[in-house]
CHARMM internal coordinates of N, CA and C (Angstrom, degrees):
IC EDIT
DIST 1 N 1 CA 1.4391
DIST 1 CA 1 C 1.5323
ANGL 1 N 1 CA 1 C 108.33
DIST 1 C 2 N 1.3078
ANGL 1 CA 1 C 2 N 116.13
DIHE 1 N 1 CA 1 C 2 N 132.36
DIST 2 N 2 CA 1.4578
ANGL 1 C 2 N 2 CA 121.32
DIHE 1 CA 1 C 2 N 2 CA 178.75
DIST 2 CA 2 C 1.5259
ANGL 2 N 2 CA 2 C 110.03
DIHE 1 C 2 N 2 CA 2 C -73.06
DIST 2 C 3 N 1.3118
ANGL 2 CA 2 C 3 N 116.13
DIHE 2 N 2 CA 2 C 3 N 143.18
DIST 3 N 3 CA 1.4582
ANGL 2 C 3 N 3 CA 121.46
DIHE 2 CA 2 C 3 N 3 CA 178.35
DIST 3 CA 3 C 1.5240
ANGL 3 N 3 CA 3 C 109.13
DIHE 2 C 3 N 3 CA 3 C -68.45
DIST 3 C 4 N 1.3254
ANGL 3 CA 3 C 4 N 116.69
DIHE 3 N 3 CA 3 C 4 N 138.28
DIST 4 N 4 CA 1.4626
ANGL 3 C 4 N 4 CA 121.92
DIHE 3 CA 3 C 4 N 4 CA 179.61
DIST 4 CA 4 C 1.5265
ANGL 4 N 4 CA 4 C 110.16
DIHE 3 C 4 N 4 CA 4 C -58.97
DIST 4 C 5 N 1.3183
ANGL 4 CA 4 C 5 N 116.40
DIHE 4 N 4 CA 4 C 5 N 152.01
DIST 5 N 5 CA 1.4647
ANGL 4 C 5 N 5 CA 121.72
DIHE 4 CA 4 C 5 N 5 CA -178.19
DIST 5 CA 5 C 1.5249
ANGL 5 N 5 CA 5 C 112.40
DIHE 4 C 5 N 5 CA 5 C -63.04
DIST 5 C 6 N 1.3324
ANGL 5 CA 5 C 6 N 117.34
DIHE 5 N 5 CA 5 C 6 N -25.60
DIST 6 N 6 CA 1.4675
ANGL 5 C 6 N 6 CA 120.29
DIHE 5 CA 5 C 6 N 6 CA -178.19
DIST 6 CA 6 C 1.5290
ANGL 6 N 6 CA 6 C 112.15
DIHE 5 C 6 N 6 CA 6 C -101.10
DIST 6 C 7 N 1.3495
ANGL 6 CA 6 C 7 N 115.78
DIHE 6 N 6 CA 6 C 7 N 26.22
DIST 7 N 7 CA 1.4738
ANGL 6 C 7 N 7 CA 121.46
DIHE 6 CA 6 C 7 N 7 CA 179.49
DIST 7 CA 7 C 1.5195
ANGL 7 N 7 CA 7 C 109.55
DIHE 6 C 7 N 7 CA 7 C -144.60
DIST 7 C 8 N 1.3112
ANGL 7 CA 7 C 8 N 114.47
DIHE 7 N 7 CA 7 C 8 N 167.37
DIST 8 N 8 CA 1.4672
ANGL 7 C 8 N 8 CA 120.86
DIHE 7 CA 7 C 8 N 8 CA 169.37
DIST 8 CA 8 C 1.5231
ANGL 8 N 8 CA 8 C 107.35
DIHE 7 C 8 N 8 CA 8 C -136.97
DIST 8 C 9 N 1.3232
ANGL 8 CA 8 C 9 N 115.42
DIHE 8 N 8 CA 8 C 9 N 156.36
DIST 9 N 9 CA 1.4542
ANGL 8 C 9 N 9 CA 120.20
DIHE 8 CA 8 C 9 N 9 CA -177.45
DIST 9 CA 9 C 1.5145
ANGL 9 N 9 CA 9 C 109.95
DIHE 8 C 9 N 9 CA 9 C -96.85
DIST 9 C 10 N 1.3225
ANGL 9 CA 9 C 10 N 115.77
DIHE 9 N 9 CA 9 C 10 N 137.85
DIST 10 N 10 CA 1.4596
ANGL 9 C 10 N 10 CA 122.49
DIHE 9 CA 9 C 10 N 10 CA 175.56
DIST 10 CA 10 C 1.5235
ANGL 10 N 10 CA 10 C 108.54
DIHE 9 C 10 N 10 CA 10 C -125.69
DIST 10 C 11 N 1.3138
ANGL 10 CA 10 C 11 N 115.85
DIHE 10 N 10 CA 10 C 11 N 166.82
DIST 11 N 11 CA 1.4660
ANGL 10 C 11 N 11 CA 122.25
DIHE 10 CA 10 C 11 N 11 CA 175.00
DIST 11 CA 11 C 1.5123
ANGL 11 N 11 CA 11 C 108.56
DIHE 10 C 11 N 11 CA 11 C -111.67
DIST 11 C 12 N 1.3353
ANGL 11 CA 11 C 12 N 116.13
DIHE 11 N 11 CA 11 C 12 N 142.52
DIST 12 N 12 CA 1.4510
ANGL 11 C 12 N 12 CA 120.72
DIHE 11 CA 11 C 12 N 12 CA 175.36
DIST 12 CA 12 C 1.5243
ANGL 12 N 12 CA 12 C 108.65
DIHE 11 C 12 N 12 CA 12 C -135.62
DIST 12 C 13 N 1.3213
ANGL 12 CA 12 C 13 N 115.71
DIHE 12 N 12 CA 12 C 13 N 158.26
DIST 13 N 13 CA 1.4570
ANGL 12 C 13 N 13 CA 122.40
DIHE 12 CA 12 C 13 N 13 CA -177.79
DIST 13 CA 13 C 1.5172
ANGL 13 N 13 CA 13 C 110.11
DIHE 12 C 13 N 13 CA 13 C -97.50
DIST 13 C 14 N 1.3380
ANGL 13 CA 13 C 14 N 114.86
DIHE 13 N 13 CA 13 C 14 N 133.75
DIST 14 N 14 CA 1.4632
ANGL 13 C 14 N 14 CA 122.09
DIHE 13 CA 13 C 14 N 14 CA 173.90
DIST 14 CA 14 C 1.5251
ANGL 14 N 14 CA 14 C 106.33
DIHE 13 C 14 N 14 CA 14 C -132.39
DIST 14 C 15 N 1.3155
ANGL 14 CA 14 C 15 N 116.39
DIHE 14 N 14 CA 14 C 15 N 100.19
DIST 15 N 15 CA 1.4659
ANGL 14 C 15 N 15 CA 119.47
DIHE 14 CA 14 C 15 N 15 CA -171.95
DIST 15 CA 15 C 1.5181
ANGL 15 N 15 CA 15 C 108.69
DIHE 14 C 15 N 15 CA 15 C 63.25
DIST 15 C 16 N 1.3299
ANGL 15 CA 15 C 16 N 116.72
DIHE 15 N 15 CA 15 C 16 N -127.85
DIST 16 N 16 CA 1.4615
ANGL 15 C 16 N 16 CA 121.33
DIHE 15 CA 15 C 16 N 16 CA 178.62
DIST 16 CA 16 C 1.5296
ANGL 16 N 16 CA 16 C 112.29
DIHE 15 C 16 N 16 CA 16 C -88.39
DIST 16 C 17 N 1.3167
ANGL 16 CA 16 C 17 N 117.42
DIHE 16 N 16 CA 16 C 17 N 0.04
DIST 17 N 17 CA 1.4683
ANGL 16 C 17 N 17 CA 121.62
DIHE 16 CA 16 C 17 N 17 CA -175.15
DIST 17 CA 17 C 1.5183
ANGL 17 N 17 CA 17 C 111.92
DIHE 16 C 17 N 17 CA 17 C -94.90
DIST 17 C 18 N 1.3320
ANGL 17 CA 17 C 18 N 115.64
DIHE 17 N 17 CA 17 C 18 N 150.55
DIST 18 N 18 CA 1.4668
ANGL 17 C 18 N 18 CA 122.94
DIHE 17 CA 17 C 18 N 18 CA 171.64
DIST 18 CA 18 C 1.5182
ANGL 18 N 18 CA 18 C 106.18
DIHE 17 C 18 N 18 CA 18 C -110.87
DIST 18 C 19 N 1.3305
ANGL 18 CA 18 C 19 N 116.72
DIHE 18 N 18 CA 18 C 19 N 113.28
DIST 19 N 19 CA 1.4579
ANGL 18 C 19 N 19 CA 122.58
DIHE 18 CA 18 C 19 N 19 CA -177.14
DIST 19 CA 19 C 1.5277
ANGL 19 N 19 CA 19 C 109.92
DIHE 18 C 19 N 19 CA 19 C -111.81
DIST 19 C 20 N 1.3268
ANGL 19 CA 19 C 20 N 115.82
DIHE 19 N 19 CA 19 C 20 N 169.32
DIST 20 N 20 CA 1.4636
ANGL 19 C 20 N 20 CA 122.18
DIHE 19 CA 19 C 20 N 20 CA -177.74
DIST 20 CA 20 C 1.5286
ANGL 20 N 20 CA 20 C 110.55
DIHE 19 C 20 N 20 CA 20 C -108.05
DIST 20 C 21 N 1.3146
ANGL 20 CA 20 C 21 N 114.77
DIHE 20 N 20 CA 20 C 21 N 157.83
DIST 21 N 21 CA 1.4664
ANGL 20 C 21 N 21 CA 121.48
DIHE 20 CA 20 C 21 N 21 CA 173.65
DIST 21 CA 21 C 1.5160
ANGL 21 N 21 CA 21 C 107.89
DIHE 20 C 21 N 21 CA 21 C -150.72
DIST 21 C 22 N 1.3296
ANGL 21 CA 21 C 22 N 115.70
DIHE 21 N 21 CA 21 C 22 N 153.66
DIST 22 N 22 CA 1.4580
ANGL 21 C 22 N 22 CA 121.30
DIHE 21 CA 21 C 22 N 22 CA 170.74
DIST 22 CA 22 C 1.5171
ANGL 22 N 22 CA 22 C 107.84
DIHE 21 C 22 N 22 CA 22 C -98.40
DIST 22 C 23 N 1.3344
ANGL 22 CA 22 C 23 N 115.53
DIHE 22 N 22 CA 22 C 23 N 137.70
DIST 23 N 23 CA 1.4591
ANGL 22 C 23 N 23 CA 122.49
DIHE 22 CA 22 C 23 N 23 CA 177.51
DIST 23 CA 23 C 1.5200
ANGL 23 N 23 CA 23 C 107.84
DIHE 22 C 23 N 23 CA 23 C -127.48
DIST 23 C 24 N 1.3159
ANGL 23 CA 23 C 24 N 115.68
DIHE 23 N 23 CA 23 C 24 N 137.60
DIST 24 N 24 CA 1.4621
ANGL 23 C 24 N 24 CA 119.30
DIHE 23 CA 23 C 24 N 24 CA -178.84
DIST 24 CA 24 C 1.5208
ANGL 24 N 24 CA 24 C 110.80
DIHE 23 C 24 N 24 CA 24 C -66.06
DIST 24 C 25 N 1.3200
ANGL 24 CA 24 C 25 N 115.63
DIHE 24 N 24 CA 24 C 25 N 143.92
DIST 25 N 25 CA 1.4559
ANGL 24 C 25 N 25 CA 121.77
DIHE 24 CA 24 C 25 N 25 CA 175.53
DIST 25 CA 25 C 1.5252
ANGL 25 N 25 CA 25 C 108.47
DIHE 24 C 25 N 25 CA 25 C -73.42
DIST 25 C 26 N 1.3067
ANGL 25 CA 25 C 26 N 116.46
DIHE 25 N 25 CA 25 C 26 N 131.65
DIST 26 N 26 CA 1.4561
ANGL 25 C 26 N 26 CA 120.71
DIHE 25 CA 25 C 26 N 26 CA 179.84
DIST 26 CA 26 C 1.5152
ANGL 26 N 26 CA 26 C 109.61
DIHE 25 C 26 N 26 CA 26 C -137.59
DIST 26 C 27 N 1.3041
ANGL 26 CA 26 C 27 N 115.24
DIHE 26 N 26 CA 26 C 27 N 161.84
DIST 27 N 27 CA 1.4534
ANGL 26 C 27 N 27 CA 120.97
DIHE 26 CA 26 C 27 N 27 CA 173.50
DIST 27 CA 27 C 1.5232
ANGL 27 N 27 CA 27 C 107.52
DIHE 26 C 27 N 27 CA 27 C -147.78
DIST 27 C 28 N 1.3048
ANGL 27 CA 27 C 28 N 116.09
DIHE 27 N 27 CA 27 C 28 N 165.60
DIST 28 N 28 CA 1.4599
ANGL 27 C 28 N 28 CA 119.83
DIHE 27 CA 27 C 28 N 28 CA 178.17
DIST 28 CA 28 C 1.5086
ANGL 28 N 28 CA 28 C 112.88
DIHE 27 C 28 N 28 CA 28 C 87.04
DIST 28 C 29 N 1.3200
ANGL 28 CA 28 C 29 N 114.68
DIHE 28 N 28 CA 28 C 29 N -151.85
DIST 29 N 29 CA 1.4684
ANGL 28 C 29 N 29 CA 122.51
DIHE 28 CA 28 C 29 N 29 CA -175.14
DIST 29 CA 29 C 1.5232
ANGL 29 N 29 CA 29 C 111.05
DIHE 28 C 29 N 29 CA 29 C -65.51
DIST 29 C 30 N 1.3306
ANGL 29 CA 29 C 30 N 117.09
DIHE 29 N 29 CA 29 C 30 N 155.98
DIST 30 N 30 CA 1.4733
ANGL 29 C 30 N 30 CA 120.48
DIHE 29 CA 29 C 30 N 30 CA 174.35
DIST 30 CA 30 C 1.5244
ANGL 30 N 30 CA 30 C 111.09
DIHE 29 C 30 N 30 CA 30 C -55.52
DIST 30 C 31 N 1.3230
ANGL 30 CA 30 C 31 N 114.98
DIHE 30 N 30 CA 30 C 31 N 149.53
DIST 31 N 31 CA 1.4619
ANGL 30 C 31 N 31 CA 121.50
DIHE 30 CA 30 C 31 N 31 CA -177.12
DIST 31 CA 31 C 1.5225
ANGL 31 N 31 CA 31 C 109.68
DIHE 30 C 31 N 31 CA 31 C -132.87
DIST 31 C 32 N 1.3474
ANGL 31 CA 31 C 32 N 117.89
DIHE 31 N 31 CA 31 C 32 N 157.48
DIST 32 N 32 CA 1.4619
ANGL 31 C 32 N 32 CA 119.63
DIHE 31 CA 31 C 32 N 32 CA 174.66
DIST 32 CA 32 C 1.5285
ANGL 32 N 32 CA 32 C 109.95
DIHE 31 C 32 N 32 CA 32 C -65.68
DIST 32 C 33 N 1.3133
ANGL 32 CA 32 C 33 N 115.99
DIHE 32 N 32 CA 32 C 33 N 153.40
DIST 33 N 33 CA 1.4678
ANGL 32 C 33 N 33 CA 120.36
DIHE 32 CA 32 C 33 N 33 CA -175.58
DIST 33 CA 33 C 1.5196
ANGL 33 N 33 CA 33 C 111.36
DIHE 32 C 33 N 33 CA 33 C -126.03
DIST 33 C 34 N 1.3324
ANGL 33 CA 33 C 34 N 114.17
DIHE 33 N 33 CA 33 C 34 N 152.57
DIST 34 N 34 CA 1.4592
ANGL 33 C 34 N 34 CA 123.01
DIHE 33 CA 33 C 34 N 34 CA 178.04
DIST 34 CA 34 C 1.5225
ANGL 34 N 34 CA 34 C 108.42
DIHE 33 C 34 N 34 CA 34 C -132.65
DIST 34 C 35 N 1.3391
ANGL 34 CA 34 C 35 N 116.34
DIHE 34 N 34 CA 34 C 35 N 135.68
DIST 35 N 35 CA 1.4634
ANGL 34 C 35 N 35 CA 121.05
DIHE 34 CA 34 C 35 N 35 CA 169.52
DIST 35 CA 35 C 1.5209
ANGL 35 N 35 CA 35 C 105.74
DIHE 34 C 35 N 35 CA 35 C -96.20
DIST 35 C 36 N 1.3236
ANGL 35 CA 35 C 36 N 116.10
DIHE 35 N 35 CA 35 C 36 N 117.45
DIST 36 N 36 CA 1.4614
ANGL 35 C 36 N 36 CA 122.17
DIHE 35 CA 35 C 36 N 36 CA -177.64
DIST 36 CA 36 C 1.5269
ANGL 36 N 36 CA 36 C 108.26
DIHE 35 C 36 N 36 CA 36 C -103.19
DIST 36 C 37 N 1.3284
ANGL 36 CA 36 C 37 N 116.86
DIHE 36 N 36 CA 36 C 37 N 109.69
DIST 37 N 37 CA 1.4666
ANGL 36 C 37 N 37 CA 121.91
DIHE 36 CA 36 C 37 N 37 CA 179.70
DIST 37 CA 37 C 1.5256
ANGL 37 N 37 CA 37 C 107.11
DIHE 36 C 37 N 37 CA 37 C -98.62
DIST 37 C 38 N 1.3115
ANGL 37 CA 37 C 38 N 115.45
DIHE 37 N 37 CA 37 C 38 N 112.46
DIST 38 N 38 CA 1.4630
ANGL 37 C 38 N 38 CA 120.81
DIHE 37 CA 37 C 38 N 38 CA -178.17
DIST 38 CA 38 C 1.5183
ANGL 38 N 38 CA 38 C 110.77
DIHE 37 C 38 N 38 CA 38 C -70.06
DIST 38 C 39 N 1.3189
ANGL 38 CA 38 C 39 N 116.91
DIHE 38 N 38 CA 38 C 39 N 162.23
DIST 39 N 39 CA 1.4562
ANGL 38 C 39 N 39 CA 120.67
DIHE 38 CA 38 C 39 N 39 CA -175.08
DIST 39 CA 39 C 1.5165
ANGL 39 N 39 CA 39 C 113.25
DIHE 38 C 39 N 39 CA 39 C -113.87
DIST 39 C 40 N 1.3039
ANGL 39 CA 39 C 40 N 117.48
DIHE 39 N 39 CA 39 C 40 N 61.23
DIST 40 N 40 CA 1.4619
ANGL 39 C 40 N 40 CA 121.33
DIHE 39 CA 39 C 40 N 40 CA 178.53
DIST 40 CA 40 C 1.5229
ANGL 40 N 40 CA 40 C 108.47
DIHE 39 C 40 N 40 CA 40 C -150.19
DIST 40 C 41 N 1.3204
ANGL 40 CA 40 C 41 N 115.96
DIHE 40 N 40 CA 40 C 41 N 178.09
DIST 41 N 41 CA 1.4648
ANGL 40 C 41 N 41 CA 120.00
DIHE 40 CA 40 C 41 N 41 CA -176.70
DIST 41 CA 41 C 1.5236
ANGL 41 N 41 CA 41 C 113.42
DIHE 40 C 41 N 41 CA 41 C -89.37
DIST 41 C 42 N 1.3310
ANGL 41 CA 41 C 42 N 118.10
DIHE 41 N 41 CA 41 C 42 N -1.42
DIST 42 N 42 CA 1.4602
ANGL 41 C 42 N 42 CA 122.13
DIHE 41 CA 41 C 42 N 42 CA 175.95
DIST 42 CA 42 C 1.5149
ANGL 42 N 42 CA 42 C 108.77
DIHE 41 C 42 N 42 CA 42 C -155.00
DIST 42 C 43 N 1.3203
ANGL 42 CA 42 C 43 N 116.52
DIHE 42 N 42 CA 42 C 43 N 144.45
DIST 43 N 43 CA 1.4612
ANGL 42 C 43 N 43 CA 121.29
DIHE 42 CA 42 C 43 N 43 CA 178.26
DIST 43 CA 43 C 1.5246
ANGL 43 N 43 CA 43 C 109.60
DIHE 42 C 43 N 43 CA 43 C -74.99
DIST 43 C 44 N 1.3271
ANGL 43 CA 43 C 44 N 115.68
DIHE 43 N 43 CA 43 C 44 N 132.57
DIST 44 N 44 CA 1.4715
ANGL 43 C 44 N 44 CA 121.57
DIHE 43 CA 43 C 44 N 44 CA 179.60
DIST 44 CA 44 C 1.5245
ANGL 44 N 44 CA 44 C 109.43
DIHE 43 C 44 N 44 CA 44 C -129.09
DIST 44 C 45 N 1.3192
ANGL 44 CA 44 C 45 N 115.95
DIHE 44 N 44 CA 44 C 45 N 161.12
DIST 45 N 45 CA 1.4635
ANGL 44 C 45 N 45 CA 121.39
DIHE 44 CA 44 C 45 N 45 CA 179.64
DIST 45 CA 45 C 1.5226
ANGL 45 N 45 CA 45 C 111.80
DIHE 44 C 45 N 45 CA 45 C -58.66
DIST 45 C 46 N 1.3223
ANGL 45 CA 45 C 46 N 118.67
DIHE 45 N 45 CA 45 C 46 N -32.67
DIST 46 N 46 CA 1.4657
ANGL 45 C 46 N 46 CA 119.36
DIHE 45 CA 45 C 46 N 46 CA -179.99
DIST 46 CA 46 C 1.5324
ANGL 46 N 46 CA 46 C 111.61
DIHE 45 C 46 N 46 CA 46 C -70.23
DIST 46 C 47 N 1.3198
ANGL 46 CA 46 C 47 N 118.68
DIHE 46 N 46 CA 46 C 47 N -20.97
DIST 47 N 47 CA 1.4630
ANGL 46 C 47 N 47 CA 120.08
DIHE 46 CA 46 C 47 N 47 CA 172.38
DIST 47 CA 47 C 1.5271
ANGL 47 N 47 CA 47 C 109.19
DIHE 46 C 47 N 47 CA 47 C -66.11
DIST 47 C 48 N 1.3309
ANGL 47 CA 47 C 48 N 116.42
DIHE 47 N 47 CA 47 C 48 N -42.67
DIST 48 N 48 CA 1.4603
ANGL 47 C 48 N 48 CA 119.70
DIHE 47 CA 47 C 48 N 48 CA 177.22
DIST 48 CA 48 C 1.5260
ANGL 48 N 48 CA 48 C 110.03
DIHE 47 C 48 N 48 CA 48 C -63.68
DIST 48 C 49 N 1.3006
ANGL 48 CA 48 C 49 N 117.06
DIHE 48 N 48 CA 48 C 49 N -42.43
DIST 49 N 49 CA 1.4714
ANGL 48 C 49 N 49 CA 120.90
DIHE 48 CA 48 C 49 N 49 CA -179.89
DIST 49 CA 49 C 1.5310
ANGL 49 N 49 CA 49 C 110.39
DIHE 48 C 49 N 49 CA 49 C -61.62
DIST 49 C 50 N 1.3149
ANGL 49 CA 49 C 50 N 118.65
DIHE 49 N 49 CA 49 C 50 N -32.66
DIST 50 N 50 CA 1.4655
ANGL 49 C 50 N 50 CA 122.03
DIHE 49 CA 49 C 50 N 50 CA 178.81
DIST 50 CA 50 C 1.5223
ANGL 50 N 50 CA 50 C 111.93
DIHE 49 C 50 N 50 CA 50 C -63.30
DIST 50 C 51 N 1.3267
ANGL 50 CA 50 C 51 N 117.93
DIHE 50 N 50 CA 50 C 51 N -20.16
DIST 51 N 51 CA 1.4638
ANGL 50 C 51 N 51 CA 120.98
DIHE 50 CA 50 C 51 N 51 CA 179.50
DIST 51 CA 51 C 1.5252
ANGL 51 N 51 CA 51 C 112.38
DIHE 50 C 51 N 51 CA 51 C -85.99
DIST 51 C 52 N 1.3154
ANGL 51 CA 51 C 52 N 118.23
DIHE 51 N 51 CA 51 C 52 N -3.72
DIST 52 N 52 CA 1.4687
ANGL 51 C 52 N 52 CA 120.85
DIHE 51 CA 51 C 52 N 52 CA -176.46
DIST 52 CA 52 C 1.5305
ANGL 52 N 52 CA 52 C 112.61
DIHE 51 C 52 N 52 CA 52 C -53.29
DIST 52 C 53 N 1.3434
ANGL 52 CA 52 C 53 N 120.31
DIHE 52 N 52 CA 52 C 53 N -46.23
DIST 53 N 53 CA 1.4766
ANGL 52 C 53 N 53 CA 118.35
DIHE 52 CA 52 C 53 N 53 CA 179.45
DIST 53 CA 53 C 1.5334
ANGL 53 N 53 CA 53 C 113.09
DIHE 52 C 53 N 53 CA 53 C -58.33
DIST 53 C 54 N 1.3344
ANGL 53 CA 53 C 54 N 116.85
DIHE 53 N 53 CA 53 C 54 N -35.39
DIST 54 N 54 CA 1.4596
ANGL 53 C 54 N 54 CA 120.33
DIHE 53 CA 53 C 54 N 54 CA 177.95
DIST 54 CA 54 C 1.5217
ANGL 54 N 54 CA 54 C 110.80
DIHE 53 C 54 N 54 CA 54 C -68.62
DIST 54 C 55 N 1.3173
ANGL 54 CA 54 C 55 N 115.86
DIHE 54 N 54 CA 54 C 55 N -44.73
DIST 55 N 55 CA 1.4710
ANGL 54 C 55 N 55 CA 120.15
DIHE 54 CA 54 C 55 N 55 CA 179.08
DIST 55 CA 55 C 1.5217
ANGL 55 N 55 CA 55 C 110.75
DIHE 54 C 55 N 55 CA 55 C -65.18
DIST 55 C 56 N 1.3368
ANGL 55 CA 55 C 56 N 116.90
DIHE 55 N 55 CA 55 C 56 N -41.54
DIST 56 N 56 CA 1.4692
ANGL 55 C 56 N 56 CA 120.77
DIHE 55 CA 55 C 56 N 56 CA 178.28
DIST 56 CA 56 C 1.5277
ANGL 56 N 56 CA 56 C 111.63
DIHE 55 C 56 N 56 CA 56 C -64.08
DIST 56 C 57 N 1.3361
ANGL 56 CA 56 C 57 N 117.38
DIHE 56 N 56 CA 56 C 57 N -27.70
DIST 57 N 57 CA 1.4652
ANGL 56 C 57 N 57 CA 121.93
DIHE 56 CA 56 C 57 N 57 CA 178.54
DIST 57 CA 57 C 1.5298
ANGL 57 N 57 CA 57 C 112.21
DIHE 56 C 57 N 57 CA 57 C -80.22
DIST 57 C 58 N 1.3452
ANGL 57 CA 57 C 58 N 116.95
DIHE 57 N 57 CA 57 C 58 N -2.82
DIST 58 N 58 CA 1.4577
ANGL 57 C 58 N 58 CA 120.83
DIHE 57 CA 57 C 58 N 58 CA 175.78
DIST 58 CA 58 C 1.5108
ANGL 58 N 58 CA 58 C 116.40
DIHE 57 C 58 N 58 CA 58 C 101.69
DIST 58 C 59 N 1.3262
ANGL 58 CA 58 C 59 N 117.74
DIHE 58 N 58 CA 58 C 59 N 6.38
DIST 59 N 59 CA 1.4609
ANGL 58 C 59 N 59 CA 120.80
DIHE 58 CA 58 C 59 N 59 CA 178.44
DIST 59 CA 59 C 1.5270
ANGL 59 N 59 CA 59 C 110.93
DIHE 58 C 59 N 59 CA 59 C -84.04
DIST 59 C 60 N 1.3190
ANGL 59 CA 59 C 60 N 116.06
DIHE 59 N 59 CA 59 C 60 N 146.76
DIST 60 N 60 CA 1.4557
ANGL 59 C 60 N 60 CA 121.69
DIHE 59 CA 59 C 60 N 60 CA 164.44
DIST 60 CA 60 C 1.5223
ANGL 60 N 60 CA 60 C 105.48
DIHE 59 C 60 N 60 CA 60 C -81.36
DIST 60 C 61 N 1.3292
ANGL 60 CA 60 C 61 N 117.60
DIHE 60 N 60 CA 60 C 61 N 132.25
DIST 61 N 61 CA 1.4634
ANGL 60 C 61 N 61 CA 121.04
DIHE 60 CA 60 C 61 N 61 CA -178.26
DIST 61 CA 61 C 1.5229
ANGL 61 N 61 CA 61 C 109.69
DIHE 60 C 61 N 61 CA 61 C -119.39
DIST 61 C 62 N 1.3213
ANGL 61 CA 61 C 62 N 115.47
DIHE 61 N 61 CA 61 C 62 N 132.72
DIST 62 N 62 CA 1.4671
ANGL 61 C 62 N 62 CA 122.27
DIHE 61 CA 61 C 62 N 62 CA 171.76
DIST 62 CA 62 C 1.5269
ANGL 62 N 62 CA 62 C 107.03
DIHE 61 C 62 N 62 CA 62 C -117.00
DIST 62 C 63 N 1.3181
ANGL 62 CA 62 C 63 N 115.79
DIHE 62 N 62 CA 62 C 63 N 127.64
DIST 63 N 63 CA 1.4580
ANGL 62 C 63 N 63 CA 121.24
DIHE 62 CA 62 C 63 N 63 CA 176.22
DIST 63 CA 63 C 1.5257
ANGL 63 N 63 CA 63 C 107.98
DIHE 62 C 63 N 63 CA 63 C -118.65
DIST 63 C 64 N 1.3337
ANGL 63 CA 63 C 64 N 117.50
DIHE 63 N 63 CA 63 C 64 N 107.24
DIST 64 N 64 CA 1.4611
ANGL 63 C 64 N 64 CA 119.50
DIHE 63 CA 63 C 64 N 64 CA -178.89
DIST 64 CA 64 C 1.5267
ANGL 64 N 64 CA 64 C 112.05
DIHE 63 C 64 N 64 CA 64 C -73.17
DIST 64 C 65 N 1.3132
ANGL 64 CA 64 C 65 N 114.50
DIHE 64 N 64 CA 64 C 65 N 144.74
DIST 65 N 65 CA 1.4602
ANGL 64 C 65 N 65 CA 122.00
DIHE 64 CA 64 C 65 N 65 CA 169.20
DIST 65 CA 65 C 1.5335
ANGL 65 N 65 CA 65 C 103.88
DIHE 64 C 65 N 65 CA 65 C -96.96
DIST 65 C 66 N 1.3061
ANGL 65 CA 65 C 66 N 115.69
DIHE 65 N 65 CA 65 C 66 N 110.08
DIST 66 N 66 CA 1.4553
ANGL 65 C 66 N 66 CA 122.03
DIHE 65 CA 65 C 66 N 66 CA -166.27
DIST 66 CA 66 C 1.5317
ANGL 66 N 66 CA 66 C 112.76
DIHE 65 C 66 N 66 CA 66 C -76.95
DIST 66 C 67 N 1.3251
ANGL 66 CA 66 C 67 N 115.59
DIHE 66 N 66 CA 66 C 67 N 172.88
DIST 67 N 67 CA 1.4698
ANGL 66 C 67 N 67 CA 122.26
DIHE 66 CA 66 C 67 N 67 CA 178.98
DIST 67 CA 67 C 1.5209
ANGL 67 N 67 CA 67 C 110.47
DIHE 66 C 67 N 67 CA 67 C -52.82
DIST 67 C 68 N 1.2759
ANGL 67 CA 67 C 68 N 116.41
DIHE 67 N 67 CA 67 C 68 N 134.55
DIST 68 N 68 CA 1.4723
ANGL 67 C 68 N 68 CA 127.94
DIHE 67 CA 67 C 68 N 68 CA 176.84
DIST 68 CA 68 C 1.5287
ANGL 68 N 68 CA 68 C 113.96
DIHE 67 C 68 N 68 CA 68 C 66.71
DIST 68 C 69 N 1.3302
ANGL 68 CA 68 C 69 N 118.51
DIHE 68 N 68 CA 68 C 69 N 9.49
DIST 69 N 69 CA 1.4630
ANGL 68 C 69 N 69 CA 121.05
DIHE 68 CA 68 C 69 N 69 CA 175.56
DIST 69 CA 69 C 1.5235
ANGL 69 N 69 CA 69 C 110.17
DIHE 68 C 69 N 69 CA 69 C -94.68
DIST 69 C 70 N 1.3106
ANGL 69 CA 69 C 70 N 116.75
DIHE 69 N 69 CA 69 C 70 N 141.85
DIST 70 N 70 CA 1.4520
ANGL 69 C 70 N 70 CA 122.09
DIHE 69 CA 69 C 70 N 70 CA 171.89
DIST 70 CA 70 C 1.5283
ANGL 70 N 70 CA 70 C 112.40
DIHE 69 C 70 N 70 CA 70 C 49.52
DIST 70 C 71 N 1.3130
ANGL 70 CA 70 C 71 N 115.98
DIHE 70 N 70 CA 70 C 71 N 41.48
DIST 71 N 71 CA 1.4575
ANGL 70 C 71 N 71 CA 119.96
DIHE 70 CA 70 C 71 N 71 CA 177.13
DIST 71 CA 71 C 1.5187
ANGL 71 N 71 CA 71 C 114.92
DIHE 70 C 71 N 71 CA 71 C 83.04
DIST 71 C 72 N 1.3421
ANGL 71 CA 71 C 72 N 117.96
DIHE 71 N 71 CA 71 C 72 N 5.20
DIST 72 N 72 CA 1.4651
ANGL 71 C 72 N 72 CA 120.70
DIHE 71 CA 71 C 72 N 72 CA 178.32
DIST 72 CA 72 C 1.5206
ANGL 72 N 72 CA 72 C 110.04
DIHE 71 C 72 N 72 CA 72 C -71.64
DIST 72 C 73 N 1.3404
ANGL 72 CA 72 C 73 N 116.91
DIHE 72 N 72 CA 72 C 73 N 151.01
DIST 73 N 73 CA 1.4593
ANGL 72 C 73 N 73 CA 119.75
DIHE 72 CA 72 C 73 N 73 CA 178.26
DIST 73 CA 73 C 1.5268
ANGL 73 N 73 CA 73 C 110.88
DIHE 72 C 73 N 73 CA 73 C -71.61
DIST 73 C 74 N 1.3129
ANGL 73 CA 73 C 74 N 115.91
DIHE 73 N 73 CA 73 C 74 N 167.37
DIST 74 N 74 CA 1.4532
ANGL 73 C 74 N 74 CA 122.12
DIHE 73 CA 73 C 74 N 74 CA 175.01
DIST 74 CA 74 C 1.5040
ANGL 74 N 74 CA 74 C 113.47
DIHE 73 C 74 N 74 CA 74 C 95.77
DIST 74 C 75 N 1.2956
ANGL 74 CA 74 C 75 N 115.76
DIHE 74 N 74 CA 74 C 75 N 177.48
DIST 75 N 75 CA 1.4454
ANGL 74 C 75 N 75 CA 121.49
DIHE 74 CA 74 C 75 N 75 CA -178.77
DIST 75 CA 75 C 1.4985
ANGL 75 N 75 CA 75 C 111.93
DIHE 74 C 75 N 75 CA 75 C -141.06
END
COOR INIT
IC SEED 1 N 1 CA 1 C
IC BUILD
């Protein structure tokens, strides 16, 4: 799945694993942040879209792609 135009992908460590997450694109002064953990068995674009109200309110949002989702390692 291609990363949304208003996000960028980062890597994070979970135990011995390196997993991916989408983070909202931001500029300017530091902003409060939220980790948004979606409630399904795979990360989908509509999960990112669900964070729009948070992003529009000025929060930086990180949505992790969890273990074994979307080709991520782990179980």
